[in-house]
Residue frames as qw, qx, qy, qz and C-alpha x, y, z in Angstrom:
[[0.897, -0.071, 0.013, 0.436, -39.74, -48.95, 82.93],
 [0.170, -0.920, 0.155, 0.317, -36.89, -46.53, 83.66],
 [0.614, 0.719, -0.325, 0.027, -34.03, -45.89, 81.24],
 [0.901, -0.071, -0.231, 0.359, -30.82, -47.88, 81.72],
 [0.425, -0.827, 0.071, 0.360, -28.12, -46.24, 83.84],
 [0.576, -0.188, 0.406, 0.684, -25.21, -44.50, 82.19],
 [0.098, 0.419, -0.246, -0.868, -24.90, -42.09, 79.30],
 [0.519, 0.498, 0.694, -0.011, -27.74, -42.24, 76.83],
 [0.074, -0.243, 0.398, 0.882, -27.28, -40.75, 73.43],
 [0.485, 0.557, 0.570, -0.360, -30.49, -39.73, 71.75],
 [0.436, 0.376, 0.563, 0.593, -31.38, -39.17, 68.15],
 [0.016, 0.023, -0.059, -0.998, -32.07, -35.71, 66.84],
 [0.084, -0.570, -0.812, -0.095, -35.67, -34.86, 67.54],
 [0.130, -0.689, -0.162, -0.694, -38.01, -31.93, 68.05],
 [0.298, -0.109, -0.657, 0.683, -37.78, -30.50, 71.53],
 [0.308, -0.724, -0.449, -0.423, -40.99, -29.46, 73.23],
 [0.298, 0.171, -0.479, 0.807, -40.07, -26.89, 75.85],
 [0.233, -0.684, -0.668, 0.179, -43.42, -25.50, 76.91],
 [0.007, 0.921, 0.209, 0.328, -43.92, -22.00, 78.26],
 [0.682, -0.579, -0.075, 0.441, -40.69, -21.59, 80.23],
 [0.177, -0.772, 0.183, 0.582, -39.54, -18.37, 78.58],
 [0.244, -0.117, 0.720, 0.639, -39.32, -19.62, 74.98],
 [0.531, 0.451, 0.173, -0.696, -41.80, -18.37, 72.43],
 [0.815, 0.287, 0.500, -0.058, -43.25, -20.49, 69.64],
 [0.599, 0.794, -0.093, -0.039, -41.76, -18.69, 66.66],
 [0.033, -0.754, 0.655, -0.039, -38.24, -19.19, 68.02],
 [0.718, -0.191, 0.658, -0.122, -38.83, -22.90, 68.65],
 [0.838, 0.520, 0.146, -0.073, -39.11, -23.54, 64.91],
 [0.395, 0.802, -0.426, 0.137, -35.44, -22.48, 64.57],
 [0.459, -0.592, 0.625, -0.220, -34.27, -24.78, 67.37],
 [0.793, 0.228, -0.559, -0.081, -32.50, -28.05, 66.55],
 [0.474, -0.595, 0.538, -0.364, -31.82, -30.45, 69.40],
 [0.719, 0.132, -0.683, -0.002, -30.49, -33.85, 70.32],
 [0.748, -0.628, 0.048, -0.211, -31.09, -35.45, 73.68],
 [0.261, 0.619, -0.689, 0.273, -27.75, -35.93, 75.42],
 [0.237, 0.046, -0.887, 0.394, -28.82, -37.61, 78.62],
 [0.615, -0.488, -0.228, -0.576, -31.88, -38.56, 80.66],
 [0.019, -0.360, 0.784, -0.505, -31.26, -39.23, 84.34],
 [0.265, -0.250, -0.930, 0.053, -33.04, -41.87, 86.37],
 [0.004, 0.476, 0.574, -0.666, -34.96, -39.09, 88.16],
 [0.370, 0.737, 0.564, 0.044, -36.30, -37.67, 84.88],
 [0.051, -0.814, 0.172, 0.553, -34.01, -34.68, 84.30],
 [0.779, 0.444, 0.329, 0.298, -33.03, -34.26, 80.65],
 [0.215, -0.670, 0.294, 0.646, -30.20, -32.47, 78.89],
 [0.697, 0.614, 0.350, 0.120, -30.36, -31.56, 75.19],
 [0.393, -0.272, 0.328, 0.815, -27.60, -30.28, 72.94],
 [0.354, 0.802, 0.458, -0.148, -29.22, -27.48, 70.95],
 [0.338, -0.040, 0.321, 0.884, -28.43, -25.16, 68.07],
 [0.174, 0.836, 0.506, -0.124, -30.41, -22.04, 67.35],
 [0.272, 0.962, -0.003, 0.036, -29.43, -19.37, 64.84],
 [0.595, 0.595, -0.406, 0.356, -25.82, -20.62, 64.82],
 [0.231, -0.599, 0.565, -0.519, -25.46, -20.71, 68.63],
 [0.697, -0.062, -0.715, 0.008, -24.83, -24.03, 70.37],
 [0.297, -0.447, 0.492, -0.686, -25.94, -24.54, 73.98],
 [0.261, -0.135, -0.949, 0.115, -27.31, -27.12, 76.38],
 [0.522, -0.386, -0.092, -0.755, -30.91, -27.07, 77.55],
 [0.163, -0.001, -0.914, 0.371, -31.57, -28.71, 80.92],
 [0.574, -0.398, -0.252, -0.670, -35.08, -29.59, 82.00],
 [0.179, -0.243, 0.794, -0.527, -35.56, -30.54, 85.63],
 [0.175, -0.280, -0.937, -0.113, -37.98, -33.34, 86.43],
 [0.326, -0.605, -0.402, -0.606, -41.58, -32.41, 87.24],
 [0.642, -0.622, -0.414, 0.173, -41.36, -33.09, 91.01],
 [0.515, -0.283, -0.073, 0.806, -38.48, -30.56, 91.07],
 [0.141, 0.703, 0.166, -0.677, -40.60, -28.02, 89.24],
 [0.680, 0.500, 0.481, 0.237, -39.77, -28.89, 85.62],
 [0.001, 0.908, -0.108, -0.405, -37.74, -25.70, 85.24],
 [0.802, 0.468, 0.151, 0.339, -35.82, -25.26, 81.98],
 [0.332, -0.809, 0.220, 0.432, -32.31, -23.77, 81.99],
 [0.710, 0.680, -0.060, 0.172, -30.26, -22.70, 79.00],
 [0.644, -0.625, 0.269, 0.350, -26.54, -23.27, 79.60],
 [0.386, 0.800, -0.429, -0.165, -23.72, -21.98, 77.44],
 [0.918, 0.190, -0.341, 0.072, -21.54, -24.89, 76.39],
 [0.363, 0.460, -0.563, 0.583, -18.52, -23.70, 78.41],
 [0.440, -0.401, 0.405, -0.693, -20.67, -23.34, 81.54],
 [0.943, -0.055, -0.081, -0.319, -22.17, -26.80, 81.04],
 [0.818, 0.271, -0.429, 0.270, -18.74, -28.40, 80.71],
 [0.134, 0.507, -0.511, 0.681, -17.36, -26.42, 83.67],
 [0.697, -0.438, 0.090, -0.561, -20.00, -27.91, 85.99],
 [0.578, -0.422, 0.685, -0.139, -17.99, -31.10, 86.37],
 [0.219, 0.282, -0.875, -0.326, -17.76, -34.61, 85.02],
 [0.600, 0.100, 0.584, -0.538, -21.29, -35.89, 85.63],
 [0.546, 0.228, 0.790, 0.161, -23.11, -38.34, 83.41],
 [0.427, 0.843, 0.286, -0.157, -24.54, -35.51, 81.30],
 [0.044, 0.845, -0.447, -0.291, -21.03, -34.18, 80.53],
 [0.442, -0.244, 0.838, 0.207, -19.84, -37.74, 79.86],
 [0.585, 0.535, 0.609, -0.017, -22.70, -38.17, 77.36],
 [0.299, 0.922, -0.075, -0.234, -21.61, -34.97, 75.60],
 [0.166, -0.663, 0.684, 0.255, -18.02, -36.23, 75.38],
 [0.567, 0.082, 0.814, 0.096, -19.23, -39.61, 74.07],
 [0.536, 0.760, 0.352, -0.106, -21.19, -37.83, 71.33],
 [0.106, 0.897, -0.353, -0.245, -18.12, -35.75, 70.46],
 [0.409, -0.387, 0.798, 0.216, -16.00, -38.92, 70.20],
 [0.655, 0.407, 0.637, 0.024, -18.45, -40.37, 67.66],
 [0.392, 0.903, -0.017, -0.173, -17.76, -37.34, 65.42],
 [0.108, -0.739, 0.637, 0.190, -14.03, -38.10, 65.57],
 [0.585, -0.076, 0.805, 0.060, -14.56, -41.78, 64.85],
 [0.651, 0.652, 0.355, -0.158, -16.40, -40.96, 61.62],
 [0.079, 0.862, -0.345, -0.362, -13.36, -39.15, 60.21]]
């Protein structure tokens, strides 16, 4: 069964990246939260590592499964897609807690 359409906020969880340029000792320092999973299987994770916040995008396997690390400003500058909307929804939840 595929995930429902629209932004999907995930819980904080370990992120398994594989061998796409990340080494194992660095992965232990990585914290992540799934931001969005598209209907085609692409995923976006909000990550923090050693005080730096970024977005990790993993393409679906038929597209090659490539992993890209995006600086937050670059991720947001890409437009207003569902993955950016999910990030903004997560940010709003932080404001609502106040």
